[in-house]
MARBA-3410 file (N, C-alpha, C, O; in Angstrom, 1 decimal):
280
62.9,101.4,91.2,62.8,100.0,91.8,62.3,98.7,92.2,62.5,98.2,93.3 ~ 61.7,98.2,91.2,60.9,97.0,90.7,62.5,96.6,90.3,63.1,95.8,90.9 ~ 63.1,97.3,88.9,63.9,96.1,88.8,65.0,96.3,89.2,65.9,96.3,88.3 ~ 65.5,96.4,90.2,66.8,96.5,91.3,66.3,95.0,92.3,67.0,94.2,93.0 ~ 64.9,95.0,92.2,64.6,93.8,93.0,64.4,93.1,92.3,65.0,92.1,92.5
63.6,93.0,91.2,63.2,91.9,90.3,64.7,91.4,90.4,64.6,90.4,91.1 ~ 65.7,91.7,90.1,67.3,90.6,89.7,67.4,90.0,90.6,67.8,90.7,91.5 ~ 67.3,89.1,90.8,67.5,87.8,92.2,69.0,86.8,91.9,69.1,85.6,91.6 ~ 69.8,87.6,91.9,71.5,86.9,91.5,71.3,85.2,92.4,72.4,84.6,92.6 ~ 70.5,84.8,92.7,70.7,83.0,93.6,70.5,82.2,92.6,71.0,81.2,92.3
69.2,83.2,91.6,67.8,82.1,90.8,67.1,83.2,90.1,65.9,83.6,90.1 ~ 68.2,83.3,89.3,68.1,84.0,87.7,67.1,83.2,87.0,67.4,82.1,86.9 ~ 66.2,83.5,86.6,65.7,83.4,85.5,65.9,83.3,83.8,65.3,82.7,83.0 ~ 67.2,84.3,83.6,67.7,84.1,82.4,68.7,84.8,81.9,68.5,86.0,82.0 ~ 70.0,84.4,81.3,70.8,85.1,81.4,70.4,86.4,81.5,70.5,87.1,82.5
69.8,86.9,80.1,70.0,88.3,79.7,70.4,89.0,81.3,70.9,90.1,81.4 ~ 70.1,88.4,81.9,70.2,89.6,83.8,71.5,90.0,83.7,71.8,91.1,84.3 ~ 72.3,89.4,83.1,74.1,90.4,82.4,73.9,91.6,82.0,74.7,92.5,82.2 ~ 72.7,91.7,81.4,72.8,93.3,81.1,72.5,94.4,81.9,72.0,95.5,81.4 ~ 72.6,94.2,83.2,72.5,95.0,84.4,73.9,96.1,84.6,74.2,97.1,85.3
74.6,94.7,83.2,76.1,95.2,84.1,76.7,95.7,82.6,77.8,96.1,82.8 ~ 76.3,95.8,81.6,76.9,96.7,80.3,75.8,97.6,79.6,74.6,97.6,79.8 ~ 76.6,98.5,78.6,75.4,99.2,78.1,75.3,98.5,76.5,74.5,98.7,75.5 ~ 76.3,97.6,76.7,76.2,96.6,75.0,74.7,96.1,74.7,74.2,95.6,75.8 ~ 73.7,96.2,73.7,72.8,95.9,73.5,73.1,95.1,72.4,72.7,94.0,72.5
73.7,95.5,71.4,74.0,94.2,70.4,75.7,94.3,70.2,76.5,95.0,70.8 ~ 75.7,93.1,69.1,78.0,92.3,68.8,77.9,93.7,68.5,76.9,94.3,68.4 ~ 79.4,94.1,68.3,80.1,94.9,67.8,81.2,94.8,68.1,81.7,94.2,69.0 ~ 82.0,96.0,66.7,83.6,95.5,66.8,84.4,96.7,67.1,84.1,97.5,66.3 ~ 85.5,97.1,68.1,86.5,97.8,68.9,87.9,97.9,67.5,88.2,96.7,67.4
88.3,98.4,66.9,89.7,98.2,66.4,90.5,98.7,67.8,91.0,97.6,68.1 ~ 90.7,99.4,68.5,90.8,100.3,69.1,90.1,99.2,71.0,89.3,98.3,71.1 ~ 90.6,99.6,71.7,89.6,99.8,73.6,89.8,100.5,74.4,89.2,100.7,75.5 ~ 91.5,101.4,73.5,90.8,103.0,74.7,91.8,103.7,74.0,92.6,103.1,73.3 ~ 91.8,105.5,74.2,93.7,106.0,73.1,94.9,105.7,73.3,95.8,106.1,72.6
94.9,104.9,74.3,96.2,104.1,74.5,96.5,103.7,73.5,97.2,104.2,72.6 ~ 95.4,101.9,73.9,95.7,100.8,72.9,95.3,101.9,71.1,94.8,100.8,70.7 ~ 95.2,102.4,70.4,95.7,103.0,69.8,96.9,103.7,69.7,97.7,103.9,68.7 ~ 97.0,104.2,71.1,98.6,105.4,70.3,100.0,104.9,70.1,101.1,105.3,69.6 ~ 99.1,103.2,70.9,101.3,102.2,70.8,100.6,101.1,70.0,101.2,100.1,70.3
99.5,100.9,68.9,99.6,100.2,68.3,100.7,99.9,67.2,101.2,98.8,67.1 ~ 101.0,101.0,66.3,102.6,101.0,65.8,103.7,100.2,66.3,104.5,99.4,65.8 ~ 103.5,100.6,67.5,104.9,100.1,68.4,104.7,98.3,68.4,105.6,97.5,68.4 ~ 103.3,98.1,68.5,102.8,96.5,69.1,103.3,95.8,67.5,104.2,95.0,67.1 ~ 102.2,96.5,67.0,102.7,95.9,64.9,104.2,95.5,64.2,104.5,95.0,63.1
105.1,95.9,65.6,106.3,95.7,65.2,106.9,94.6,65.4,107.6,93.9,64.7 ~ 106.5,94.4,66.5,106.3,93.0,67.0,105.3,91.6,66.7,105.4,90.4,66.3 ~ 104.4,92.5,67.1,102.9,91.5,66.4,102.2,91.6,65.8,102.3,92.5,65.0 ~ 101.1,90.8,65.7,99.6,91.1,64.8,99.3,91.9,65.4,99.7,92.2,66.5 ~ 98.0,92.7,64.5,97.2,93.5,64.2,95.5,92.7,65.2,94.8,91.7,64.9
95.3,93.4,66.0,93.7,92.7,66.0,92.3,93.4,66.6,92.4,94.6,66.8 ~ 91.5,93.0,66.8,90.6,94.2,66.9,89.4,93.3,68.0,89.3,92.1,68.0 ~ 88.9,94.1,68.6,88.1,93.6,69.5,86.3,92.9,69.4,85.4,93.7,69.2 ~ 85.9,91.3,69.4,85.2,91.2,68.8,83.6,90.7,70.5,83.6,89.8,71.4 ~ 82.7,91.5,70.3,81.3,91.8,71.5,80.5,91.2,71.2,80.1,91.3,70.0
79.8,90.5,72.3,79.0,90.8,71.9,77.5,91.4,72.5,77.4,92.4,73.2 ~ 76.1,90.5,72.1,75.8,91.2,72.7,75.6,92.1,74.2,75.3,93.3,74.5 ~ 76.1,90.8,74.9,75.9,91.1,76.6,77.3,92.1,77.0,77.4,92.5,78.1 ~ 78.2,92.3,75.9,79.3,92.9,76.6,80.6,92.1,76.6,81.7,92.6,76.7 ~ 80.4,90.8,76.6,81.2,89.8,76.6,82.3,89.5,75.8,81.6,89.7,74.8
83.5,89.1,75.2,84.6,89.3,74.1,83.9,87.8,74.0,84.2,86.8,74.7 ~ 83.1,88.1,73.0,82.2,86.8,72.1,82.3,86.9,70.4,82.2,88.0,69.8 ~ 82.3,86.1,69.9,82.3,86.1,68.4,80.2,86.0,68.7,79.5,86.8,68.0 ~ 79.7,85.0,69.7,78.3,85.2,68.8,77.4,85.3,70.2,78.1,85.3,71.3 ~ 75.9,85.4,70.2,75.7,86.3,70.6,75.0,84.8,71.5,74.7,84.9,72.6
74.8,83.5,70.9,74.5,82.4,71.4,75.4,82.2,72.8,76.5,82.4,72.4 ~ 75.4,82.0,73.8,76.5,81.4,74.7,76.1,79.6,75.2,75.2,79.4,76.0 ~ 77.2,78.5,74.7,76.5,77.3,75.1,76.6,76.9,76.1,77.6,76.9,76.8 ~ 75.7,76.4,76.3,74.7,76.1,78.1,75.7,75.0,78.5,75.3,74.3,79.4 ~ 77.3,74.6,77.9,77.8,74.0,78.5,79.3,74.6,78.3,79.4,75.4,77.3
80.6,74.5,79.3,81.7,75.0,79.5,82.6,73.9,80.3,81.9,73.2,81.0 ~ 83.9,73.7,80.2,84.5,73.2,80.7,85.1,74.0,82.5,84.9,73.8,83.7 ~ 85.8,75.2,81.4,85.7,76.7,82.4,85.8,77.7,81.9,86.2,78.1,80.8 ~ 85.1,78.5,83.3,83.7,79.5,83.2,85.0,80.7,83.8,85.6,80.6,84.9 ~ 85.3,81.9,82.9,86.2,82.9,83.2,85.3,84.3,83.9,84.3,84.8,83.6
86.1,84.6,84.7,85.0,85.7,85.2,86.7,87.0,85.7,87.8,86.6,85.6 ~ 86.3,88.2,86.0,87.0,89.2,86.1,86.8,90.5,85.6,85.8,90.7,84.9 ~ 87.8,91.4,85.8,87.8,92.6,84.6,88.7,92.9,83.7,89.2,91.8,83.3 ~ 89.1,93.7,83.1,90.1,94.1,82.2,91.3,92.7,81.4,91.5,92.4,80.3 ~ 92.1,92.2,83.1,92.9,91.2,82.9,92.8,89.9,82.4,93.5,89.1,81.8
91.7,89.9,82.8,90.5,89.1,82.0,89.9,89.1,80.2,90.3,88.3,79.4 ~ 89.4,89.6,80.1,88.5,90.5,79.0,89.5,90.6,77.8,89.4,90.8,76.6 ~ 90.9,90.5,78.6,92.0,90.6,78.0,92.3,92.2,76.8,92.5,92.2,75.6 ~ 92.3,93.2,77.8,92.8,94.5,77.3,94.3,94.9,76.4,95.4,94.9,76.8 ~ 93.6,95.1,75.4,95.0,95.2,74.9,96.7,94.1,74.5,97.9,94.1,74.5
95.1,93.2,74.4,96.0,91.6,73.7,94.5,91.5,72.6,93.4,92.1,72.7 ~ 95.0,90.4,71.7,94.2,89.3,70.7,93.5,88.4,72.0,93.7,88.6,73.2 ~ 92.8,87.6,71.4,92.2,86.0,72.2,93.1,84.9,72.3,93.0,84.3,73.4 ~ 93.9,84.7,71.5,94.7,84.2,71.1,96.4,84.2,72.1,97.3,83.4,72.1 ~ 96.3,85.2,72.8,97.3,85.1,73.7,96.2,85.6,74.9,96.7,86.6,75.5
94.9,85.2,75.5,94.8,85.7,76.8,95.7,84.3,77.6,96.4,83.4,77.1 ~ 95.3,84.6,78.8,95.8,83.7,79.9,95.4,81.9,79.6,95.9,80.8,79.2 ~ 93.6,82.8,80.0,92.8,81.2,80.0,92.5,80.6,78.6,91.7,79.7,78.5 ~ 93.1,81.1,77.3,93.0,80.9,76.3,93.6,79.7,75.6,93.1,78.9,74.8 ~ 95.1,79.9,76.3,96.3,79.3,76.4,96.4,78.0,77.5,97.3,77.2,77.6
95.3,78.0,78.3,95.4,77.8,80.0,93.8,76.3,79.4,93.5,75.3,80.0 ~ 93.3,76.9,78.4,91.9,76.1,78.1,92.9,74.5,76.9,93.0,73.2,76.9 ~ 93.4,75.7,76.3,94.6,74.5,75.0,95.1,73.4,75.5,94.9,72.2,75.2 ~ 95.9,74.3,76.9,97.7,73.1,77.2,96.2,71.7,77.8,96.5,70.5,77.7 ~ 94.8,72.1,78.3,93.9,71.1,79.0,93.2,70.4,78.2,92.5,69.6,78.7
93.1,70.6,77.3,91.9,70.2,76.4,90.8,70.5,76.9,90.4,70.0,77.9 ~ 90.3,71.3,76.4,89.2,71.9,77.4,88.0,73.1,76.7,88.1,73.6,75.6 ~ 87.2,73.2,77.4,87.1,74.1,76.2,86.5,75.4,77.3,85.9,74.9,78.3 ~ 86.6,76.6,77.2,86.0,77.6,78.3,85.3,79.2,77.6,85.5,79.7,76.5 ~ 84.6,79.4,78.5,83.8,80.6,77.8,84.8,81.8,78.7,85.5,81.4,79.6
84.9,83.5,78.2,85.1,84.3,78.7,84.2,85.4,79.5,84.0,86.4,78.8 ~ 83.7,85.3,80.9,82.4,86.3,80.9,83.6,86.7,81.7,83.4,86.3,82.9 ~ 84.8,87.5,81.5,85.1,88.9,82.2,85.0,90.2,81.3,85.1,90.3,80.1 ~ 84.9,91.4,82.5,84.1,93.0,81.2,85.1,93.7,81.6,85.4,93.2,82.6 ~ 85.8,94.7,81.5,86.6,96.1,81.5,86.2,96.3,82.8,85.0,96.4,83.1
87.2,96.5,83.8,87.0,97.5,85.4,85.9,97.1,85.8,85.3,98.1,86.2 ~ 85.3,96.0,86.0,84.5,95.1,87.0,85.1,95.3,88.5,86.3,95.0,88.7 ~ 84.3,95.7,89.8,84.0,95.5,91.4,84.4,94.6,91.2,84.2,94.0,90.1 ~ 85.2,94.2,92.4,85.1,92.3,92.4,83.7,92.3,92.8,83.3,91.2,92.3 ~ 82.7,92.9,93.5,81.5,92.7,93.7,80.3,91.8,92.2,79.5,90.9,92.2
81.0,93.1,90.6,80.4,92.9,89.8,80.9,91.7,89.0,80.4,91.5,88.0 ~ 81.8,91.0,89.5,83.0,89.9,89.0,81.5,88.7,89.1,80.8,87.9,88.4 ~ 81.8,89.5,91.1,81.2,87.8,91.3,79.6,87.3,91.4,79.1,86.2,91.5 ~ 79.0,88.3,91.4,77.2,88.8,91.1,77.4,88.0,89.4,76.6,87.0,89.3 ~ 78.3,88.4,88.2,78.3,87.5,87.4,78.5,86.1,86.9,78.4,85.5,85.9
79.0,85.9,88.3,79.1,83.9,88.3,77.9,83.7,89.4,77.7,82.6,89.8 ~ 77.1,84.7,89.8,75.8,84.2,90.2,74.7,83.9,89.5,73.8,83.2,89.8 ~ 75.1,84.6,88.2,74.3,85.0,87.3,74.1,83.4,86.6,73.3,82.5,86.9 ~ 75.5,83.7,85.3,76.1,82.4,84.5,75.7,82.0,85.3,74.5,82.3,85.4 ~ 76.2,81.2,86.2,76.5,80.0,86.8,75.0,79.2,86.9,74.9,78.0,87.2
73.9,80.1,86.7,73.0,79.7,87.2,72.4,79.0,85.5,72.1,77.8,85.7 ~ 72.4,79.2,84.5,72.5,79.3,82.5,73.5,78.1,82.6,73.0,77.0,82.6 ~ 74.4,78.2,82.8,75.2,78.0,82.1,76.4,76.4,83.2,77.2,76.7,84.0 ~ 76.2,75.2,83.0,77.1,74.5,83.8,78.6,74.5,83.0,79.0,74.3,81.9 ~ 78.9,74.7,84.1,80.5,74.6,84.4,81.1,74.0,85.3,80.8,74.3,86.4
82.4,72.7,85.1,83.0,72.2,86.0,83.7,73.1,86.9,83.5,73.2,88.1 ~ 84.7,73.9,86.0,85.7,75.1,87.0,85.6,76.5,86.6,85.9,77.0,85.5 ~ 85.0,77.1,87.5,85.5,78.7,87.7,86.5,79.2,88.4,86.9,78.9,89.5 ~ 87.0,80.5,87.3,88.5,80.6,87.7,87.7,82.2,87.9,87.2,82.6,86.9 ~ 87.6,83.2,89.3,87.8,84.2,89.4,88.7,85.0,89.6,89.2,84.4,90.5
89.4,86.1,89.4,90.5,87.3,88.8,89.8,88.5,89.7,89.4,89.3,88.9 ~ 89.5,88.8,90.7,89.5,89.5,91.9,90.3,90.5,91.5,91.5,90.4,91.5 ~ 89.3,92.4,90.7,89.9,93.3,90.7,90.3,93.7,92.3,90.1,92.9,93.2 ~ 90.9,95.0,92.4,90.9,95.6,93.8,89.8,96.4,94.6,89.0,97.2,94.1 ~ 89.9,95.9,96.2,89.0,96.1,97.0,88.3,96.7,96.8,87.2,96.2,96.4
88.9,98.6,96.9,88.1,99.5,97.0,87.4,99.6,95.7,86.5,100.5,95.6 ~ 87.6,98.8,94.6,86.2,99.2,93.1,85.2,98.9,94.3,85.3,98.0,95.1 ~ 84.1,100.1,94.3,82.9,99.6,94.2,81.4,99.6,93.5,81.1,100.5,92.8 ~ 80.9,98.9,93.8,79.4,98.3,92.8,78.5,99.5,92.8,78.2,99.7,94.0 ~ 78.0,100.7,91.8,76.9,101.3,92.1,76.2,101.1,91.2,76.6,100.7,90.0
74.8,101.3,91.7,73.3,101.1,90.6,73.3,102.0,90.6,73.8,102.5,91.6 ~ 72.7,103.2,89.5,71.8,103.5,88.8,70.7,103.5,87.6,70.4,102.7,86.7 ~ 70.2,104.4,88.0,69.2,104.4,86.6,69.4,106.0,86.1,69.4,107.1,86.6 ~ 69.5,105.3,84.5,69.5,106.0,83.6,68.1,107.3,83.1,66.9,106.9,82.8 ~ 68.4,108.7,83.1,67.1,108.9,83.9,66.3,109.2,81.8,65.3,109.8,81.7
66.7,108.8,80.6,66.4,108.5,79.7,65.7,107.4,79.4,64.5,107.4,79.1 ~ 66.7,106.3,79.6,66.1,104.9,78.9,65.8,104.3,80.3,66.0,103.1,80.3 ~ 65.3,104.7,81.5,65.2,104.1,83.2,65.8,103.1,82.9,65.2,102.2,83.6 ~ 66.7,102.5,82.3,67.6,101.0,82.6,68.2,101.1,83.7,68.5,102.3,83.6 ~ 68.7,100.6,84.9,69.0,100.6,85.8,70.4,99.9,85.2,70.6,99.1,84.3
71.4,100.8,86.1,72.8,100.4,85.5,73.8,100.1,86.5,73.7,100.8,87.5 ~ 74.9,99.1,86.6,75.4,98.6,88.3,77.0,98.6,87.4,77.7,97.7,86.8 ~ 77.1,100.0,87.6,78.8,100.0,87.4,80.0,100.0,88.5,79.9,100.2,89.7 ~ 80.9,99.7,87.8,82.0,99.7,89.0,82.9,100.9,89.2,83.5,101.2,88.1 ~ 83.1,101.4,90.0,84.1,102.5,90.4,86.1,102.4,89.9,87.0,102.8,90.5
86.2,101.8,88.9,87.2,101.4,88.3,87.7,102.9,88.1,88.8,102.9,88.7 ~ 87.5,103.8,87.7,88.4,105.2,87.8,86.7,106.5,88.0,85.6,106.5,87.6 ~ 87.5,107.4,88.5,86.3,108.2,89.0,86.2,109.5,87.5,85.3,110.3,87.3 ~ 87.0,109.3,86.8,86.6,109.5,85.4,86.3,109.4,84.3,86.6,109.8,83.2 ~ 85.3,108.2,84.9,84.6,107.6,84.1,83.6,108.5,83.6,82.9,109.4,84.0
83.9,107.6,81.9,82.2,108.8,81.2,81.4,108.6,81.7,80.6,109.5,82.1 ~ 81.1,107.0,81.9,79.6,106.8,82.5,79.7,106.6,83.8,79.3,105.5,84.0 ~ 80.2,107.1,84.7,80.0,107.3,86.1,79.7,109.1,85.5,78.5,109.5,85.7 ~ 80.5,109.9,84.9,79.4,110.8,84.8,78.0,111.9,84.5,77.5,112.9,84.9 ~ 77.9,110.2,82.9,76.8,110.6,82.5,75.8,110.4,83.3,74.9,111.2,83.2
75.5,108.7,84.7,74.7,108.9,85.7,74.7,109.4,86.6,74.1,109.1,87.6 ~ 75.5,110.6,86.4,76.1,112.0,87.5,76.2,111.3,89.0,75.5,111.6,90.1 ~ 76.9,110.5,88.9,77.8,109.4,90.3,79.1,110.6,91.0,80.1,111.1,90.6 ~ 78.4,110.6,92.5,79.7,111.4,92.9,80.7,110.0,93.2,80.4,109.1,94.0 ~ 81.7,110.0,92.6,82.3,108.7,93.2,83.3,109.6,94.8,83.8,109.4,95.9
83.2,110.3,94.1,84.8,110.9,95.4,83.7,111.0,97.3,84.3,110.8,98.3 ~ 82.4,111.2,97.1,81.5,111.3,97.9,81.1,109.8,98.7,80.5,109.5,99.8 ~ 81.5,109.2,97.8,80.6,108.4,98.2,82.3,107.3,99.0,82.1,106.7,100.1 ~ 83.7,107.0,98.4,84.8,107.4,98.9,84.9,107.9,100.2,85.2,106.9,100.9 ~ 84.7,108.9,101.1,84.5,109.7,102.1,84.0,109.1,102.8,84.5,108.7,103.9
82.7,108.9,102.5,81.3,108.3,102.9,81.4,106.2,103.3,80.4,105.4,103.7 ~ 82.8,105.8,102.8,82.2,104.2,103.1,84.1,103.6,103.9,84.9,103.2,103.0 ~ 84.5,103.6,105.0,85.4,102.9,105.6,85.7,102.0,105.0,85.0,101.0,104.7 ~ 87.3,102.4,104.5,87.7,100.5,104.4,87.7,99.4,104.7,88.0,98.5,103.8 ~ 87.3,98.9,106.0,86.8,98.5,106.9,85.1,97.6,106.4,84.8,96.4,106.6
84.3,98.8,105.9,83.4,98.1,104.9,83.6,97.4,103.6,82.7,96.7,103.1 ~ 84.9,97.6,103.0,84.5,97.7,101.5,85.1,96.0,102.5,84.1,95.4,103.0 ~ 85.7,95.7,102.7,86.6,95.0,103.6,85.4,93.4,103.6,85.4,92.3,103.0 ~ 84.5,94.3,104.8,83.4,93.1,104.9,82.4,92.6,104.1,81.8,91.5,104.2 ~ 82.0,94.1,102.6,81.3,93.3,101.6,82.6,92.7,100.3,82.1,92.8,99.2
83.5,92.3,100.3,84.0,91.8,100.2,84.2,90.0,100.1,84.1,89.0,99.4 ~ 84.5,90.3,101.2,83.9,88.9,102.1,82.8,88.3,102.1,82.8,87.5,101.2 ~ 82.1,88.3,102.4,80.9,88.6,102.1,80.0,87.6,100.8,79.3,86.7,100.5 ~ 81.0,88.7,100.2,80.5,88.5,98.4,81.2,87.0,97.9,80.6,86.0,97.4 ~ 83.1,87.0,98.4,83.5,85.9,98.2,83.1,84.6,99.1,83.6,83.6,98.7
82.0,84.4,100.5,82.0,83.1,100.7,81.1,82.7,100.9,80.8,81.6,101.5 ~ 80.3,84.0,99.9,79.0,83.5,98.5,79.4,82.9,97.3,79.2,82.2,96.3 ~ 79.6,83.1,97.5,80.5,82.5,95.7,80.7,80.8,95.8,80.5,79.9,95.0 ~ 81.5,80.9,97.4,82.2,79.4,96.9,80.7,78.8,97.3,80.5,77.6,96.9 ~ 79.9,79.2,97.9,78.9,78.4,98.9,77.8,77.9,97.7,77.3,76.8,97.6
77.7,79.4,96.4,76.9,78.3,95.2,77.6,78.3,94.5,77.0,78.7,93.5 ~ 79.1,77.8,94.3,79.6,77.3,93.6,79.5,75.9,94.4,79.3,74.9,93.7 ~ 79.6,75.8,95.1,79.8,74.2,95.8,78.4,73.7,95.6,78.5,72.6,95.3 ~ 77.3,74.1,95.6,75.8,74.1,95.8,75.6,73.4,94.3,74.9,72.4,94.2 ~ 76.2,74.1,92.9,76.0,73.8,91.6,77.4,73.0,91.1,77.8,72.9,89.9
78.0,72.6,92.0,78.9,71.4,91.7,79.8,72.0,91.0,80.0,71.5,89.8 ~ 80.7,73.2,91.4,81.4,73.9,90.7,82.8,73.8,91.3,83.0,73.9,92.5 ~ 83.7,73.7,90.6,85.5,74.4,90.6,85.9,75.0,91.4,86.8,74.4,91.9 ~ 85.7,76.0,91.9,85.9,77.4,92.1,87.7,78.0,92.4,88.4,77.3,93.2 ~ 88.1,78.7,92.0,89.0,78.9,92.1,89.1,80.3,92.2,88.3,81.2,91.7
90.6,80.6,93.4,90.1,82.3,93.1,92.1,83.2,92.9,93.2,82.8,93.2 ~ 91.8,84.0,92.6,93.0,84.7,92.7,92.8,86.0,92.5,91.6,86.3,92.8 ~ 93.7,87.1,92.0,93.4,89.2,92.3,95.0,89.6,91.6,96.1,89.1,91.9 ~ 94.7,90.3,90.7,96.0,91.1,90.7,96.9,92.0,91.6,98.1,92.2,91.8 ~ 95.7,92.7,92.3,95.8,94.2,93.6,96.1,92.4,94.6,95.5,91.3,94.8
97.7,93.1,95.2,98.4,92.5,95.9,97.4,93.0,97.3,97.3,92.2,98.3 ~ 96.7,94.1,97.5,96.3,93.6,99.0,94.7,92.7,98.6,94.2,92.0,99.4 ~ 93.9,92.9,97.3,93.1,92.3,97.4,93.7,90.7,97.9,93.4,90.2,99.0 ~ 94.3,90.2,97.2,95.0,89.1,97.2,95.7,88.5,98.7,95.5,87.4,99.2 ~ 96.6,89.5,99.5,96.2,89.5,100.9,95.7,88.9,101.9,96.2,88.2,102.9
94.2,89.6,101.4,92.8,89.8,101.7,92.2,88.3,101.5,91.7,87.9,102.5 ~ 92.2,87.7,100.7,92.0,86.1,99.6,92.1,85.2,100.8,91.3,84.6,101.5 ~ 94.1,85.2,101.1,94.8,84.3,101.7,94.7,83.9,103.0,95.0,82.8,103.3 ~ 94.0,85.0,104.1,93.2,85.0,105.2,91.6,84.7,105.1,90.8,85.3,105.8 ~ 91.5,84.0,104.4,89.9,83.6,104.5,89.8,82.3,104.8,90.7,81.5,104.5
88.6,82.0,105.4,88.5,80.7,106.5,88.2,80.0,104.8,87.5,79.0,104.5 ~ 88.7,80.5,104.4,87.9,79.3,103.0,87.8,77.8,102.9,88.8,77.2,103.2 ~ 86.2,76.8,102.4,86.3,75.5,103.1,86.6,74.6,101.8,87.4,73.6,101.9 ~ 85.7,75.2,100.4,86.1,74.4,99.1,86.6,75.4,97.9,86.8,75.0,96.7 ~ 86.8,76.6,98.3,87.4,77.5,97.0,88.5,77.5,97.1,89.0,77.6,98.3
89.7,77.4,95.7,90.9,77.1,96.0,91.5,78.6,95.2,90.9,79.3,94.4 ~ 92.3,78.8,95.7,93.8,80.2,95.9,94.4,79.7,94.9,94.9,78.6,95.1 ~ 94.7,80.4,93.6,96.0,80.1,92.8,96.5,81.1,93.1,95.9,81.7,94.0 ~ 97.7,81.6,92.6,98.1,82.0,92.7,98.9,83.3,91.7,99.3,83.2,90.6 ~ 98.8,84.9,92.8,98.9,85.9,92.2,99.0,86.4,90.6,100.0,86.3,89.8
97.7,86.9,90.2,98.2,87.2,88.5,98.8,88.3,88.3,98.9,89.3,89.0 ~ 99.3,88.0,87.1,100.6,89.6,87.5,101.9,90.0,88.6,102.4,91.2,88.8 ~ 102.2,89.3,89.0,103.6,88.5,89.4,103.9,86.8,89.1,103.3,85.7,89.2 ~ 105.5,87.4,88.5,106.7,86.1,87.9,107.1,85.7,88.8,108.2,86.1,89.1 ~ 106.5,84.7,89.5,107.9,84.2,90.5,109.4,83.7,90.4,110.4,83.9,91.1
109.2,82.9,89.2,111.0,82.5,88.9,111.8,83.6,87.9,111.4,84.4,87.0 ~ 112.8,83.4,88.5,113.7,84.5,88.8,113.7,84.9,86.8,113.5,86.0,86.1 ~ 114.0,83.8,86.4,113.7,83.8,85.2,112.9,82.6,83.7,113.2,81.4,83.5 ~ 112.0,83.4,83.0,111.1,82.4,82.9,111.3,81.7,81.8,111.0,82.2,80.7 ~ 111.6,80.8,81.8,112.2,80.1,79.9,113.1,80.3,79.5,114.1,79.9,80.0
113.0,81.1,78.2,113.6,81.8,77.7,113.8,83.5,77.8,114.6,84.3,77.5 ~ 112.8,83.4,78.3,113.0,84.8,79.0,113.9,85.5,79.9,114.3,84.8,80.8 ~ 114.3,87.0,79.9,115.2,87.3,80.5,113.9,87.9,81.9,112.8,87.5,82.0 ~ 114.8,89.1,82.9,114.9,90.1,83.5,113.3,91.0,82.7,112.0,90.9,82.8 ~ 114.3,91.6,82.1,114.1,92.4,81.3,112.8,92.2,80.5,111.6,92.7,80.5
113.5,91.3,80.0,112.1,90.9,78.9,111.0,91.2,79.6,110.1,92.0,79.3 ~ 111.1,90.1,81.1,109.3,90.5,81.9,109.0,92.0,82.5,108.0,92.6,82.4 ~ 110.4,92.3,83.2,109.4,93.8,83.2,109.6,94.8,82.0,110.2,95.8,82.0 ~ 108.8,94.1,81.1,109.0,95.2,79.9,108.1,94.9,78.8,108.0,95.3,77.7 ~ 107.2,93.8,79.8,106.1,93.1,78.6,105.7,93.5,78.9,105.8,93.5,80.1
104.4,94.5,78.0,103.1,95.3,78.4,101.8,94.9,77.2,102.1,95.1,76.0 ~ 100.7,94.5,77.5,100.0,94.9,76.2,100.2,95.9,75.2,101.2,96.6,75.3 ~ 99.2,96.1,74.2,99.6,96.8,73.2,98.9,98.3,73.7,99.0,99.2,72.9 ~ 98.1,98.6,75.1,97.4,99.7,75.0,98.6,100.1,76.4,98.3,101.2,77.0 ~ 100.3,99.4,77.1,101.5,99.7,77.8,100.8,99.9,78.7,101.1,100.8,79.4
99.3,99.0,79.2,98.7,99.6,80.9,97.8,98.5,81.3,96.8,98.6,82.1 ~ 98.4,97.4,80.5,98.1,96.0,80.8,98.8,95.1,80.6,99.2,95.2,79.4 ~ 99.3,94.1,81.2,100.7,93.5,81.5,100.5,92.3,80.0,99.5,92.3,79.3 ~ 101.6,91.6,79.8,101.6,91.6,78.4,101.6,90.2,77.7,100.5,89.7,78.0 ~ 102.4,89.1,76.6,102.0,88.4,76.0,102.6,86.9,77.2,102.1,85.8,77.5
103.9,87.5,77.7,104.8,86.6,78.7,104.1,86.5,80.0,103.9,85.3,80.4 ~ 103.5,87.6,80.9,102.8,87.1,81.9,101.7,86.5,81.5,101.5,86.0,82.7 ~ 100.7,86.0,80.9,100.1,85.6,80.0,100.2,83.6,80.7,99.8,82.7,81.5 ~ 101.3,84.0,79.4,101.4,82.3,78.8,102.3,81.4,80.2,102.6,80.2,80.1 ~ 102.9,82.6,81.8,103.0,82.5,82.4,101.9,81.9,83.8,102.0,81.1,84.7
101.2,82.5,83.5,100.2,82.5,84.5,98.9,81.1,83.8,98.5,80.3,84.6 ~ 98.7,81.0,82.9,98.6,79.4,82.2,99.1,78.6,82.7,98.7,77.6,83.2 ~ 100.7,79.3,82.2,101.3,77.6,83.0,101.4,76.9,84.6,101.5,75.7,84.9 ~ 101.2,78.1,85.6,101.1,78.1,87.0,99.6,77.5,87.2,99.4,76.5,87.8 ~ 98.4,78.4,86.4,97.5,77.9,86.6,97.4,76.5,86.4,97.7,75.8,87.4
97.1,75.9,85.3,97.8,74.6,84.8,97.7,73.5,86.3,96.9,72.6,86.5 ~ 98.6,74.0,86.9,98.6,73.2,87.9,97.9,72.7,88.7,98.3,71.6,89.2 ~ 96.4,73.7,89.3,95.7,74.0,89.9,94.1,73.2,89.7,93.3,72.7,90.5 ~ 94.3,73.4,88.3,93.2,72.8,87.6,93.2,71.0,87.8,94.1,70.4,87.3 ~ 92.0,70.4,88.5,92.1,68.7,88.5,90.8,68.7,88.3,90.1,67.6,88.3
END
């Protein structure tokens, strides 16, 4: 209970507070991030180069444990921002920062709930000065679940991205029961409160905040909110132009990352171009 009470999202004392959202304790490298990522790697390498995933001790896809104290753009989200299935140089925010000649830091983690994405923004923006923060929210129905590990006594703030997640099983979380007892309206209410809080804190810290989502229902909810300073940018994952540059409609439909579950390089290139129009 003490560790839960001491996590002050609005006045975090140390950036290491983010460790409550990951099981990472030291930097590590992965050749593949999932079974599908490995399964389709040979097909990927017929067209693109092989790559690995580098994570720092906080669980972010960064080469260094030392997080800079300033950046032009902070990126927050789930696997679509963390870049599951893609090398770093193909990710939309890498392309965006390069086009704008700005620095950026990727604070996304796979599988996060909207609340966890916003929690990380609240913690990190206290310790890292940023001009812009782009939050790409995950589906509204993903819940954040706080649970203690009986062996390590560490509190972990997990997200219910998948009920089959081995971490949820390890921590003995009955996700199905949680959903049975949680009305959809309550999920939207909590999302609303978290987004308004993020907007308020961003304004107090002089950060221009941009919001999007890859889930259609979550994005529609965003568009109906009475936001005063946050900017809604295009929905991630949708290519609005019938033909984008040299690509055909078929190219876009078949554009997938190495794991074949996430969107591929064309979508990331497109979204970098679209997002660039909003960064002032």
